[in-house]
N, C-alpha and C positions, 0 to 999 in steps of 0.2 A: 608555126607553135604552138600544140597542144595547149592549152591550160590547165587541163585537170590533170596534167602529169604531175603539177606542183602541189595538187591537192594534200598529199600526206604530209609534206613539207609544214605546208599552213596549217594543219590540224595540229601537230607536235609541236610547232613554237607557238602557237597559240594557244595551248593547254599551260604551256611552262609559262608565258605572260600572265595568264590567268593565275597560276600557282604564285610567282611572284607579288601578282596585284592583291592574293589573298594574306599571303605575309605581311606585305608593307600596311596592308588597311587595320590589320591587327595587332602592328606594334605602332599604331597611331595614338599619338598621346592628342585627346580632343581639346585638352586646355590650351596646349600649345604645341600645335602639329609640326612634324620638320618639313621644312620646305623641299630638302631633297626626295624623301619620299613620297609628299604628293605631286613632285614632278613625275619619279618612277611610277608612279599608278596612270597620271595622266599618259604618259609615254604608251603603256601599255594598250590602254584603251583606244589612242589615237592608231597604234600599229597594228590592232585587231579590226578597227574601221576600215583602213587602208586596205588589208587584205581582203577582207570579207568585198568591200567593194568592187576589186580586183577580180573577184572570183562570181561575181553576182550573187553573194548570199545577203538577200536584201533585209529580211528579217533581222539577221544578227547586225549588219551596218547599220540600220535605224537605232535598234537598242544602244549599240553603242556609240553613235553620235547623240543621244540623248544623256549618255551616262557620260561621257567627253564634255558635253557644256558645261554639267553640273560641276566635274571635276575640275574645268576651267575656271570655275567660277571661285571656287574653293582655293584654288593655290595663289590664285589674285587676291584671297582675302575679302572678297564678295558674298561668300558664305560662310558662316562660321559654324564651327563643326560642332555636332551634340552626341551621343552614343547612338540614338535613335536614326541620324544620319547615317554613321556609318555602319549598322545595323541594315538599314536601307541599302548601302553601298554594295554588303555581302549581300545580301540577297540579289543584287542585279549581277554579282559577280556567278552566280550558282544559276543564274537564269542564264547568262552567257556561255557557261558550261554545257546546260542542257541544250540549248541552239547549236552550238559545235558538234555536242553528239547526232544530234539530229541528223545536221547536216552530212557526217561523217557516214551515217546509216543509211544516207541517201533519200533521207526522210523528211517531209516538211516539219518547222518547229511547231511547237504547240501553238495555236493562234490565242487562243484564251490567254495562257500565260503571256505571251508577247504583248497582249492590249492592255493585261493588268499591270506587269511591270513598267510599260510606257507610262499609263497614267499615274503612278504612284512617282516617276520622276518628274513628270510634268506637272503633276500637284506640288510635290515638292518645290521647285524651281519657281511656279508661281508665287508659294508661300514666302519664299526668302527674296526674291527681288520686288513684292510689295513691301517687304520688311524694310528690303533697302533703299527704297524709294522713301519710305516714309522716315528714312535716317537712323532706325532704331536697330537694323543689322550691325554696319559697318562702316568704317569711316570712308572707305573706297565707295568713288560714285559707280552708281548701277551701269550698264551696259546701254549704249543709245538705243539700242533695238532690240530688246530681250526676247520679245515675243518671238521673231522667226528662228533665235537661236534655241528655244525649247522646242517650239511647235511649227517647222519650217514647211510643214505639208499644209497648215492652217491657211495662208494666206497665198493669193496669187502671184507669181513672180517672185517667192522667197526660195533661196538657193536650194541645189538639190541636196539630197540625203550623201553625206562623204564628203559634198565640198568645202574647203577650207572658207571660213567667212572673209569678205573683203574689209579689212579694217586698216586702212591707210593711217589712220592716227597711231597704231602701235605696230607699223611693219618693220619685220627683220630686215626688209631691203631683198638684195636677191643672191643667188646663189649660183654656183657653177657646178654643174650636175657630169661627171663624165664617166662615159659608158667603155669599158676596157674590153677589146675584142668581143663585143657583141653582135651578131650576123644584122644585116639590113632588114631582115623580117622582122626579128624579134626588138631590133632597135624602136621600129614604128608602134609596136605595141606598149612598150615602155614608156615612151614619150606623150604616148595617150594617157598612160596612167599617170606622168608627171601634171600633165595638162589638169586633172583631179584636184593635182595638190596647188595649184597656184595657176599662174600665167607664162607659157614659155615666150620669151621675148625673144631669141634668136636660139640657132643651131649650126654646129659647122664641125668637119674633123673627116677623119675616116674610120674603117672598122677597128683599126688598133688604138683610135682615142676619138671619140665622137661628145663634144661638149654640149651640152645643152643650156642656155642661161635663163630661170625660173625666176620668175618675182615670186615668192610665197610668206607668208607669216609664219611656215613651218621651220622648226632649226634643223640642221645637219644630221642631227642623230634621227630626228623623226622620219626624214626622208629615207635613210639607210634601213631605218625598221621596216617600213613600208614594203621598200624595193627589196630586200634580202628575201622576201617570200617567194619573189621570182627567179632572181638571178644570185649567182653567189657574192658574198661579202668582197670577194679582192678583184669582182667584175663592176665597182662603182666605186667613185671617190666623188665625195661633196665637200666643197668649200665656198667661204664666203667669198663673193664677188669684191674688186676694191673699187669698184666705182658704181653710180646708180644705174638703174636699169636701162636709162635713155643714153647715158654715156657708154655704157658698155657696149650697146645695140651700135651707136654709131660707130666704135673706134673695131668693131669685128668684122673685117673685112671677108668676103664672100660669105656672110652668115645669112642665114634665110630670116628675114624680117616679118617677124609676125604681127608686132604691134604697127599700126600707122604712124605713130610719132616716132617712129625712129628713121625716117626717111631723110629727114634733114638734121644734121650732125651739128651739136651744138659748139660755141667755141672752146677750144681746147682751156685746160683747166691748167694754170702754172704749179708745176711740183719741184720742188728743190732738190730732187733725187732726177737722175738723168732717165728721160722717157725711153722704153723701150722701143726696139724697131717695129715700122708701123705695120709691117706684113706678118707679126708675131701675134697680134691682137691682144685686146685686155682680157679675155676669158683665159689665153694660156699663159699670161704671165702672173694673173693671179692663182691659176692653179698652180704653176710654179714654186710661187711666194711663199705658199703653204701648204706645203704637202702633208696629206692624210695621212697616217699610221695605217698600216693594214689591219683589219679588225681581227681579233683574238682566235674567231670561228672561225676564219680558213684553217687554223692548224687542226681543225679536227674534222672527220666525217661522220656522216648519219649511216649506218648501217643495220639493216631489218633484225630482230632477236633470231629471228627463221636460219639465217646465215651462220650467225654466231654459233647457234646451236649445231649447224651442219659440222663447223670446224672445230669444234668441241668432241662430236662423236667420231670426227676422222683422227682427232689427236688419242683419240682414246683409245680407238683399234691401231694405231700406230705403238702405244706404249703397251696395248695386249701382244704384237708380234715384237716388238723390241725383246719383251718378256718371254716369249717363246724362245726367243735365239739366244738371248743370255742364258736360260737354263738349258739348251743344247751344247751351248760352247762351253759351259761351266764342266761338262763330263769330258772334255778332250783335253790331252796330255798339254800341260803347258810350257815344256820345254821346248816343242816342236812347233807349237802354235801361240807364241808370244806375241806377234803382230795382230792375231785376229783376236785375242784376247785382250789388247791394248786398244783395238777398233772397237770393240763392244763396249770396253767401259766409256768411251769417247760418247759412242753412242748413247747410252744410257744417261750421261750426263746431260749431252742436247736436250736429248726427248724428254728428261725431267725438267729443265729449262723453258722447252717450248711447253710445255705441257702447264706451266706456271705462269708464263706471257700469255697463254689463250684465255687462264682461266680468269686472268685478271682485268680481261675484255668485259667479261659481265659483272665484275666488283662494282658497285655503285654505292656512296657515302649512305649510312643512315638516315642522315639530314631527308632523304629523300621520304622516309616513313614519318619521323619526328615531326617535318613541319606542317603535317596535316592535324596536330594534335591540338595547337592554340585554339582552332577553332571547336573543335569538340569540349575542350576546357572552359571556354568563354561561354557556350550556348548552355552546356550542361549546367553549369553553374549558375546561370542567371535563372533557369528551369527549377534547381533546387534551393535559391536563394542563398546560395554559399558561397564566401569570400575565398578563391582560389588562387596561390600563385603558380604557375607551372616552368618548373625548370628542366632543361635539358643538356644534359654531358654526354660527351663523346660523339658527337654529330659525324664527327669524320670517319668513323668505323666504316670499314667497308664489308658488304655482306653479298651474295649473288644476287643478283638480280630477280629470281625466278621466287628466291624467299623472301625477299620484300616486299615482295606483293601480295605472298600469301601470309606473312606477319600482320599485315595492316589491320584484318578483320579480329584477330584474336586479343591484337594489342587495343582496338577501340573497345572492346569487350570489356579488358580487364580495367582499361582506364574510367570509364564510366561507373564500372563496379565500385572502383576506390572512390569514386567522387558521391556515390549514393550512400554505400554501406561504411567506407571507412572513414571518412572525413565529417567530423560533426558539423551541426551549425555553428554560426559565431556564435550562438548565445552563449550554447552548451561549451564552446571551448573557452571562452571569457571565463565562464564559472568554474573551468578545472584549472584554470589559471596559465591556458595556452593562448596566443595571441588569433585574435579574431579570424584571421586569413589561415585559410589550410596550405601546406605546402605537398603539391605531386610534382614528384622527380622522375624523368625518363633517363635512364642511362645506357650507353653500350660501352662495349669494352671485349678486346679480345683477350682469349686465353687458350692457350695451346693452337691446336687446330679448330676451335671453336668460337661463337662470340656469346656473350652474356648479355641478355637485355633484360633491364630490372625496372617494375613498376613499385614505387617507393612513396607511402603517403606517411603524414605522421599525426593520424586518426586515431581512433580508440581501441585497434585491435580486432583480433578475434578474439570472442567468450567461448573459452572452451566448454565449460559447462551448457550453453548455452546450444552450441554446435552437435553435443553430445545428446542431446536431451531431443532436440529435433529428429537427430538420425533416428532415435529410439521409436518416435512417431509415425517417422517413415517407413517403418520394417526394417530399418539395416542393421547388420550383425556388427555391434558395437560392443565395447566394456569399458570400463573405467582404467583399465590397466593399459589402454593403448597408449602409447607415446605420442606427445604433441604433433609430430612430422605426420603420423597416420591421422590424429583428429583435423589437422588442418587441410589433409586431402579429401576428408569428407564433403568440401565444398564443391567438386570434382563430380559429385554424384549427380547420374541422371535424375532431374527434377528437384533437386534439394536448395531451398532457399529458405533464409532466416528472417528475410524482410516481413514486418508486421502487416504491412498493404500492398498493393500493386501499383507502381505508377507505372506511367510512359518511360521512365527511363530503367528499371530492372524490378524484380520481384517476382517473377512469372516460374521461379526457377529451371528455365531454358538458357543455357549459352554457356555456362560455366563447363559441362562434361563436352559441348562441342570446341570450346576451346581447348581442352587438354586432349583430342583427339585429333585436331588439326595441328597441333604442336607435334604430338607424337608421330603423325603423318610427314611432318617435316624431318624426323630422324634426331627430334630433341626432346626434353623433356622439361616437366615444371616441376619447379621447388617453392614451398612457401617458407615464410619466419614470420612470426608475431610476437609483438609484444605488447602485454594489456595496458593502455593509456599510451603507448609510445607511437604505435602503427604497425604498418602490416609491408614489406616487402615479398613482393611476389617475382622470382627468377626465372627466367627460361633461358635454355642451355640450346643451341643450336650447333648445327656442323657451318662451316662457312662455306658450303657448294654441298648439293646433291649428287654432283658429277663424280668427283674422286672421292674416296674414304681411306683414312689412317686404320688399318685392321691387324688384328691378332689372328694367326692363322692356327687352328686348333684340328686335332684328326682324333674321330671317333670310329673306331674299326676302320673300313677302308675308306671312308668319307671324310671329306675337308669341309671345314666350315670355317666362316668368318666372324668376327666380333668385333665390332666396332671398340678400336681403342680407346676412346672417351667413357666410355662404359666398362672397363677392364680395371678393376682396383690392385689387386696383387694377386698371385697364386702361390700355393701351397700342398703337402702331400696330407691328407688327414690323418689324423691317429684315429684308433679305435675309440680311444677315451674320451674322444672329443665328438663321437656321434650319437645322438638319442635319438629314439626310435619315440613317433608321436602317435596318436590316435590313427588308426587303418593304417595306412603303408607310409605316411608321412617320416620324413628324418629332417631333423636339423643338425648342424655341424655349430658346435662353440668356437668362435674366434674372436681372443681377446675381451672377453665376458659379452660376448652379445651372440645371440643365437640366429643362425641365418635358415633359412628353407632351402633345402636340398634340391636340385634339378639335375636329375640323369638325364643325359642329351640323349642317349642310346636307347632310352626308354620313351623319350618324349615323341623321337623319331624313328622308331621301332629299328634301330640301325643293327645288323648282325655283325656279329662276331666281333663286337666291342666287349672289354674288360666289363665285367661285374662285381668282382670283388672292390667295393668301396675303398680299402685302404692301399688298393693298388692304381687307384685312377688319379687323376691331377684336379684338387679343386682351383677353379679360376672364380674369384669375387667379383661378381659385376654387380651394377647399381642400373634400377629400371623404375623409372616410375616414383622417386624419391627413394626407393628399398631396396635393401641390397639381398642377393642371392649367391648360394656357391653352387657354381656348375661343374658336374662332375664329366671329363674328359679323358681321352687316354694321353694324349699327348700334344705338347706347345711347338708349332713350327717353327714361329716366328713373326716378325712383325712386316707389312709390305702394304703400299699402297695399292688400290684397286679402285679399276674404273665401275661404278655401279652402273647396273643393267635393271630396268625397272621389270621385274617380274610380274607385276598385276597387270600391265599393259601387255606384253610380248604371251602370256600364260594365261595365269590367274591367282587370285589372292590366296596365300598358304597361311595356316596359322603357324606362329612364331618365327616367319620368315619377313623382314622386309624388302629385300632385294638379293639382287647374284649378282656374280662376277666372272667372270672368265681367269681361270689360270695359267700361269706360263707351260703349262705343257698342255693347253687346251681344252682340259675338262672345266666343267661347271661348277662354282661353288656357291652357297647358298651362305647369305647375309644373313646375322640370326639378330632376331626382335626380342629384348629380354623379356620385357612383359609379358608379350603374347608368347613366350616360351614357357615360363611358368604358368600362364593360364593353361596352356596347352599340356601340361605335365599333369597338372591338377585334373584336369577330366579324363585323361587316360586311366589315371588313378580308380576316379570313380568309376570310370565304367568296368574296370577290372574286380574293383570291390564290388559292382554290383552284380557282377558276371558269377562270381564265387558264390555269393550268396544266394543266388538261383540255384547254382548246382549243388550246393550244400542242402538246401531245403529237400531234395528228392530222398536222398537217402535218411533224413530224420523220419520223412514219413513212413519210408518200408520198414524202418524198424520198429515204430508204433506200431503198423499192421501185425510183424511177425511178435511183438511182444503180446498182443491181443489174442 
């Protein structure tokens, strides 16, 4: 067995364990820590240590061993928690994450950082042990030999890193470890690993079920957690032995006795229950007496994202092919081809179900994103000297995995911005009649085919006058007649910041424009709502996935374009009295007392054969970047689901276009970017205006010459 085959499994599961560890550390109440949480943190460290020892990751193993000892003292009540100790534990978790990343990349972990964190952990252990021996830290007695537990390499004869210390006074007895269907070659390696977790007293059985009697202080859960880095959960069962180690070895016929004491069987112990037949053995009886339920992980499998993406692409091609067939069949006579039409209808339903099932594989809950922010809020609020309560809602709301990974950075910036600029210091809040502790809420919910993510704070809100003044200082084109929504959008301008001084949290005027650009790159947009003295809500609207899009097909000339259905608000035929010419070539359309900029799609993309009379076109009212526009098109074809193809990857970036798709007739249709289309239209008009101005200048000069 090549043990490197299991590296990826170890790395993935260790990352999950570290994420769980951080979550539990952040939730700990230092005054009254929950025993279950402490045990969960200890088990995570213990599992990582065991796996690191198995794969030879020495630095990771040594760090987790020191960390595990401190956690053990904590859960036994020998180390009293303080906030600074929890901070040290969190720093250790970060260091473990860095070491894990180094091993994943085939590199050696940072030796200086390793020595520094080890020194911190050893110093913390010395202080707590000294305090415990003096009777000041805890009523619980200090360990008999604390030094080797903290610095095992400091003395000769100390146990090796990763080995479970011998503690006969606190021994949990013997465990029966059953290996199910494991080959002889792999079994030898697994038994060697079990020897690192305790003392193998006896072993017997066949390939179908091979039992190992292990004397250890580790729990069955700890044994399973370590071994499942190497084998599947359904290939191992761990149960408590019914008898002591010596009795079990004596009663196990055919067992390979490892301990010399097992050679002489002790006197039989009377029991009120009838003894099992001698040939069955004590270990088999113990295993059958207390069956272990199958681990829940056995009902799931780990599949690489690349494989899932490949399946999604193939399903997308299947949907396109089905759409082509459907368009061809729809032109046939329904009377003579009824069976074919029914079959195509069934194929369409099955293809849609298959598509939804495959897409659901990539969907993961927003808890994957939200779980990162308790740490961000804790550390940022401590730097700023603010008291912040973090609330998360809608953690079970699902989003495409590719989007969850890309939304983390924008959300982190928005959260830090709310903590720094939004929520006031405790004294200011108290003076304003607010609670000293500010509230930051992260929420997620589905709405149609989209997900809405909100960052809500109960701070001072945005100051309209201050934003406008800062915008004028920065040379931005603003006016007092701008709506609140337009003023709020100013914070996304490049280099824009209202911070009075630069801090290590924010204030340099970079980041918010990147946030907006990244969200637009995911097919979403940002809205801001704010009330002075009450707080600010930043709302992000994203599609559930970037692979499938609900769109509105429109026709301009002979070209077909796709509008994202989420951007479409309504459609109407413009009346001449509702159209108003503005300076230059700009035209606006009045819709219920609101004047919307008109964007002629045929002009933006220079499409020939399109309708040019405005009153003969159809105005599609769309929304992008918080603003509404009226797109002029020739016809509305209808709604349909399309498979999104990345145009930039396969061709190049095209202004006004976000992606492309393949229609049922095999032709390519461009998916429009609303905000980009408006900018493209304006640039076309400016170019035409400049061209006309240049041409008109020549005749004027000639006329002047003639007059002279």
